C-alpha positions as CSV (number, residue, x, y, z in Angstrom):
1,M,80.1,133.5,15.9
2,F,83.1,135.6,15.7
3,S,84.1,137.9,12.4
4,S,87.8,136.7,11.7
5,H,88.9,138.1,8.1
6,S,92.6,137.7,8.8
7,P,95.2,135.4,10.9
8,H,95.7,138.2,13.5
9,L,91.5,138.3,14.2
10,S,91.6,134.5,14.3
11,A,94.0,134.7,17.0
12,G,92.2,137.6,18.7
13,A,89.5,135.3,18.7
14,R,91.1,132.5,20.4
15,L,92.5,134.6,22.8
16,S,89.1,135.9,23.9
17,L,87.5,132.0,24.0
18,L,90.9,131.5,26.6
19,Q,90.0,134.5,28.7
20,L,86.6,133.2,29.0
21,S,87.7,129.6,29.7
22,A,90.0,131.2,32.1
23,A,86.8,133.3,33.9
24,G,84.7,130.1,34.1
25,I,87.3,128.1,35.7
26,L,87.8,131.0,38.3
27,W,84.2,131.1,39.0
28,G,84.3,127.2,39.1
29,T,86.9,126.9,42.1
30,A,84.1,129.5,44.0
31,G,81.7,126.9,44.9
32,V,84.0,124.7,47.2
33,V,85.8,127.8,48.6
34,V,82.1,129.0,49.3
35,Q,81.6,125.8,51.4
36,V,84.7,126.2,53.3
37,V,83.9,130.0,54.5
38,A,80.5,129.1,55.4
39,S,81.1,126.4,58.0
40,R,84.0,128.3,59.3
41,T,82.1,131.6,60.0
42,G,78.3,130.6,59.5
43,L,77.9,133.0,57.1
44,G,74.8,132.6,54.7
45,A,75.5,132.7,50.8
46,V,74.7,136.3,50.0
47,A,76.7,137.4,52.9
48,I,79.6,135.6,51.4
49,G,78.7,137.1,48.0
50,F,78.5,140.6,49.5
51,Y,82.0,140.1,50.8
52,R,83.4,138.6,47.6
53,L,82.4,141.6,45.8
54,L,83.5,143.8,48.8
55,F,87.2,142.4,48.3
56,A,86.9,142.7,44.4
57,A,86.2,146.1,44.6
58,G,88.7,147.4,47.2
59,T,91.0,145.6,45.7
60,M,90.3,147.0,41.9
61,L,89.9,150.9,43.6
62,I,93.3,150.6,45.2
63,L,94.9,149.3,42.2
64,G,92.9,151.6,40.0
65,F,93.8,154.8,42.4
66,P,96.2,156.1,39.8
67,A,93.7,156.1,37.0
68,R,90.9,157.4,39.1
69,R,90.1,160.2,36.9
70,R,89.7,157.8,33.9
71,I,87.5,155.6,36.3
72,W,85.2,158.6,36.6
73,A,85.5,159.3,33.2
74,A,84.1,156.1,32.1
75,F,81.3,156.0,34.5
76,R,80.3,159.8,33.5
77,S,80.4,158.2,29.8
78,A,77.8,155.6,30.3
79,P,76.2,156.1,33.8
80,V,73.1,153.9,33.2
81,A,74.9,150.9,31.4
82,V,77.4,150.8,33.8
83,L,75.0,150.9,36.7
84,A,73.0,148.2,35.0
85,A,76.1,145.9,34.7
86,G,77.0,146.6,38.2
87,A,73.3,146.0,39.6
88,G,73.2,143.0,37.2
89,L,76.1,141.3,38.7
90,A,74.4,141.7,42.2
91,A,70.7,140.8,41.3
92,Y,71.7,137.3,39.0
93,Q,73.9,136.1,41.9
94,A,71.4,137.0,44.8
95,L,68.6,135.2,42.7
96,Y,70.7,132.4,42.3
97,F,71.1,131.9,45.8
98,I,67.7,132.3,46.4
99,A,66.8,129.8,43.8
100,V,69.3,127.3,45.6
101,R,67.8,127.6,48.7
102,L,64.1,127.3,47.4
103,S,64.7,124.6,44.9
104,G,68.3,122.9,45.0
105,V,71.8,123.5,43.4
106,S,70.6,121.1,40.7
107,I,67.6,122.8,39.6
108,A,68.9,126.1,40.3
109,T,71.9,125.4,38.0
110,V,70.2,124.0,35.3
111,V,67.7,126.6,35.1
112,S,69.7,130.0,35.4
113,L,72.9,128.6,33.4
114,G,71.2,126.9,30.9
115,L,68.4,129.3,30.1
116,A,71.2,132.3,29.7
117,P,72.7,131.0,26.1
118,V,69.1,130.2,24.9
119,L,67.8,133.5,25.8
120,L,71.5,135.3,24.4
121,S,71.1,132.9,20.8
122,V,67.4,134.1,20.3
123,W,68.1,137.5,20.8
124,E,71.3,137.7,18.5
125,T,69.0,135.8,15.6
126,I,66.6,138.6,16.0
127,R,68.7,141.3,16.2
128,T,71.3,140.3,13.4
129,R,68.3,138.5,11.7
130,Q,70.6,135.4,10.8
131,R,70.1,132.2,12.7
132,P,73.0,130.4,14.7
133,G,75.7,128.6,12.8
134,N,75.2,124.7,13.2
135,A,78.8,124.4,15.3
136,E,77.1,127.1,17.5
137,L,74.0,125.2,17.7
138,A,75.6,121.8,18.5
139,A,77.9,123.4,21.2
140,S,75.1,125.0,22.7
141,A,73.0,121.9,22.8
142,A,76.2,119.9,24.2
143,A,77.1,122.3,26.7
144,I,73.3,122.3,28.3
145,G,73.0,118.6,28.0
146,G,76.6,118.3,29.5
147,L,75.3,120.9,32.5
148,V,72.3,118.7,33.3
149,L,74.2,115.7,33.6
150,I,76.9,117.2,36.0
151,S,74.2,119.0,38.0
152,T,72.1,116.1,38.5
153,V,74.8,114.4,40.4
154,T,76.2,117.5,42.4
155,G,73.1,118.9,43.1
156,G,71.5,116.4,45.3
157,G,67.5,115.5,45.4
158,A,65.7,118.7,46.3
159,T,62.2,119.4,45.0
160,A,61.5,122.4,43.0
161,S,59.2,125.2,44.3
162,G,57.1,127.4,42.2
163,L,59.0,130.3,43.6
164,G,62.7,128.6,43.2
165,L,62.1,128.0,39.2
166,L,60.7,131.8,39.0
167,A,63.8,132.9,41.1
168,A,66.2,130.8,38.5
169,V,64.5,131.9,35.5
170,A,64.7,135.3,36.3
171,S,68.4,134.5,37.7
172,G,69.1,133.4,34.2
173,T,67.0,136.3,32.4
174,V,69.1,138.6,34.3
175,Y,72.6,136.8,33.6
176,A,71.8,136.8,29.6
177,A,70.5,140.4,29.8
178,S,73.9,141.6,32.0
179,T,76.1,139.6,29.5
180,A,74.2,141.4,26.4
181,L,74.6,144.4,28.1
182,S,78.2,144.1,29.1
183,R,79.6,143.2,25.8
184,R,78.0,146.4,24.2
185,T,79.5,148.2,27.1
186,T,83.2,147.0,26.8
187,Q,83.1,148.5,23.5
188,G,83.7,151.8,24.9
189,V,84.5,151.2,28.4
190,P,88.0,149.3,28.9
191,P,87.2,146.1,30.7
192,L,89.5,146.6,33.7
193,I,87.7,149.9,34.7
194,L,84.1,148.0,33.8
195,T,85.3,145.4,36.3
196,T,86.0,148.1,38.9
197,L,82.5,149.9,38.6
198,S,80.7,146.8,38.3
199,G,82.1,145.4,41.3
200,T,81.4,148.3,43.4
201,I,78.3,148.9,42.3
202,G,77.3,145.2,43.0
203,A,78.6,145.7,46.3
204,I,76.4,148.6,46.9
205,T,73.5,146.8,45.7
206,L,73.8,143.7,47.2
207,A,74.8,145.3,50.9
208,P,71.1,145.7,52.2
209,I,70.2,142.2,51.4
210,A,73.4,140.9,53.5
211,V,72.9,143.4,56.4
212,S,69.4,141.6,56.6
213,Q,70.8,138.5,57.1
214,G,74.0,139.4,59.0
215,L,77.5,139.9,58.4
216,A,78.9,139.1,61.7
217,F,81.7,136.4,61.9
218,T,84.7,135.8,64.4
219,P,87.8,137.0,62.2
220,G,90.6,134.7,61.2
221,L,93.2,134.4,59.0
222,G,92.1,131.5,57.4
223,P,88.2,133.0,56.8
224,I,89.6,136.3,55.7
225,A,92.2,134.8,53.5
226,L,89.4,132.8,51.5
227,L,87.2,135.6,51.0
228,G,90.0,137.5,49.7
229,Y,90.5,135.0,47.3
230,L,86.8,134.9,46.4
231,G,87.1,138.5,45.7
232,V,90.3,138.9,43.9
233,M,90.3,135.9,42.1
234,T,87.3,134.6,41.6
235,T,85.5,137.9,41.1
236,A,88.1,140.7,40.3
237,L,90.4,138.8,37.9
238,A,87.8,136.2,36.6
239,Y,85.4,139.1,35.4
240,A,88.6,141.1,34.1
241,C,89.0,138.2,31.9
242,F,85.2,138.0,31.3
243,Y,84.9,141.3,30.0
244,T,87.8,141.2,28.0
245,G,86.8,137.8,26.1
246,L,83.7,139.5,25.5
247,R,84.5,142.4,23.6
248,H,85.4,140.0,20.5
249,T,82.9,137.4,21.0
250,A,79.5,136.9,20.6
251,G,77.4,136.9,24.3
252,S,75.7,133.5,23.1
253,V,79.2,132.2,22.5
254,A,80.6,133.7,25.8
255,V,78.0,131.9,28.5
256,V,78.4,128.7,26.6
257,V,82.4,128.6,27.7
258,T,81.8,129.8,30.9
259,L,79.9,126.6,31.1
260,L,83.3,125.3,32.6
261,E,82.4,126.8,35.9
262,P,80.0,123.7,37.2
263,L,82.6,121.4,35.2
264,T,85.2,123.1,37.3
265,A,83.4,122.8,40.5
266,A,82.4,119.2,39.8
267,L,85.9,118.0,39.6
268,L,87.2,120.2,43.0
269,A,84.2,118.1,44.5
270,V,85.6,115.0,43.4
271,L,89.2,115.8,44.2
272,L,88.8,118.0,47.2
273,I,86.1,117.1,49.0
274,G,86.0,113.4,48.1
275,E,82.6,113.1,46.2
276,P,82.4,109.7,44.1
277,L,83.0,110.4,40.7
278,A,80.1,109.3,38.9
279,L,79.3,108.5,35.3
280,P,77.4,111.6,35.0
281,T,79.6,113.8,35.8
282,I,82.3,111.9,33.4
283,A,79.9,112.3,30.3
284,G,78.7,115.5,31.4
285,S,82.9,116.9,31.3
286,V,82.9,115.0,28.0
287,L,79.8,117.1,26.6
288,L,81.2,120.4,28.0
289,L,84.9,120.0,27.0
290,G,83.6,119.0,23.7
291,A,81.3,122.3,23.1
292,V,84.3,124.3,24.3
293,T,86.5,122.9,21.7
294,T,84.2,123.0,18.9
295,L,84.0,127.0,19.7
296,Y,87.8,127.0,20.1
297,L,88.5,125.3,16.5
298,G,85.3,127.4,15.1
299,A,86.8,130.9,15.9
300,G,89.1,130.9,13.1
301,R,86.5,130.4,10.7
302,P,84.6,133.3,8.8
303,A,81.9,135.2,11.0
304,S,78.3,134.4,11.1
305,R,76.2,136.7,13.0
306,E,78.8,139.3,14.5
307,R,78.9,141.5,11.5
308,G,80.8,144.6,11.4
309,S,84.5,146.2,10.6
310,G,86.3,146.0,13.8
311,P,87.5,142.6,15.6
312,G,85.2,140.2,16.4
313,G,82.8,142.1,14.2
314,T,82.1,144.8,16.4
315,S,81.8,148.3,15.1
316,P,85.1,150.2,15.4
317,E,83.7,152.5,18.2
318,R,86.4,154.8,19.8
319,P,86.8,154.4,23.7
320,A,84.6,156.9,25.4
321,V,87.4,157.0,28.1
322,P,89.8,160.1,27.7
323,G,93.4,159.4,27.5
324,G,92.7,155.4,27.0
325,H,92.2,153.1,24.3
326,A,89.9,149.9,23.8
327,D,92.8,147.5,24.6
328,S,94.2,149.4,28.0
329,G,92.2,149.4,31.2
330,R,95.1,149.7,33.5
């Protein structure tokens, strides 16, 4: 899972898990906020997703204006990877929304989020020719089991359609591929710069679909503040944490940790919306927290599959951004 050859690297691996956990928790707060925005504005999920990326991109571009030359240099250093990361960010959100509409939240969540760690684990096994460690396998199984339990309670009883299942599978596949690509890209592009670029490209990619579904709503302080929260906190900050954590963490481990997203969403639904706290929710929460704890405790052990001479088993690539270094994105 991790490559830890010193206490310093062990601490770095654990910090990466904390950053990924923060991303998952922030993403988990989005569901309740999206429901409130939709009820107040009448906007569809894709339109809200577009505004979310638009606010995120605008915030990051304003904050990153003094470093605009570095941002442009980062894009020029890896244009295909950055474009793919941004397009992937928009694509798996749009596909997930389609899956929710056609098959319901439960099926869309279980298939799309549950498929990603499996695909990434298979990919890393093929790439490194090493099987996953027992702790990683156990954590993945527990996390997916917890996801299933939570989603069956929070997702309702929708019936799956063929197109809905296909969209969910496509969403999970794109999410897995985007995670793997982003992990490699963060070795040369500082995470905050990648957040800026991917958010901007994602907003541009999602714009045509959002426009076709309608973007008009009656502006008000409440809806705009909530859209701002979605953009700044659940996208800009969350993806900055995600991309930073990815630099020292295997992709298959990262997507397991970020399954804290549905756990957070379920708990907020209980606390803020008044949904009943069902036994499957409790059991699923225990499994998910146990999975993340297992990965966190294992972060200080010698590595299994992420070989290399740099931190976290990555190769010691030099940053592709002139005037910067791998740990700085501001």
